[in-house]
N, C-alpha and C positions, 0 to 999 in steps of 0.2 A: 392715846392708847398705844402702848408698846407691844409689838407682836414678835415673839422669838420662836423659831422652830428649833426644838432641842431633841437630842437623843443622847442623854448622859452628859453632854458638854455642848457648848455653843458651836454651831456649825458656821464656819466663816461664810459671810455673804448672805446669810439667811435672816438678818435682823431688819424688821420693817416697822415704820411708825405710821399709824392710820390717824387721820384727822378729818373733821368735817369743815367744809367751806362752801358757802352759798348753796346749801341743799344737796350736796353730793359728798361722797366719801373719797378722800385722796389716800391712796395706798401705794407708796413708791411712785411709779410712773403711771399707775392705773387710776381711773376715775369711774365710779359707779354709785348706785343707790344702795347696793349690798354686795358683800363678798363672802364666799365660802373659803375657809382656810382648812387645809387638810395636811397634817404632817405625814412624812414618808416613813416607811419602815417601823410602824407602830410607835412613832415618836410622840413628843409632847409639844404643846403650845403654851407659851408663857405670856399671860396678859395681866397687866397691872398688878404684879406681885404674886400671881397665883398660877399654878400648873394645871393644864387641862389635857386630857387625852381624847383623841377622836376629832371629828370634824367640828368646826366652829363657824357659826354664821355671824357676820358683823353687819349690823343694820344701823341706819340713821334714825334717831328719834328727836323730839323737840329739844331735849336737854343735852344731846350729844350722841355719842356712839354707844351701842349696846352689843355685847357678845353673848350669843346663845349657844350653849353646848348641847 
């Protein structure tokens, strides 16, 4: 799952990839069973080819990661 925080253009240093490994989510240097992602300045989040506005919950399910807007 590719996560990009955007505000009209790619913000340098704000691109992250989330993946599941052994029952946890790995997001950059962080490890957890869920993550809240919230863009700054009313920005957007880009996940798997689609744009989303507002907070996004990333959770681990049997088949992989799920993003809930």
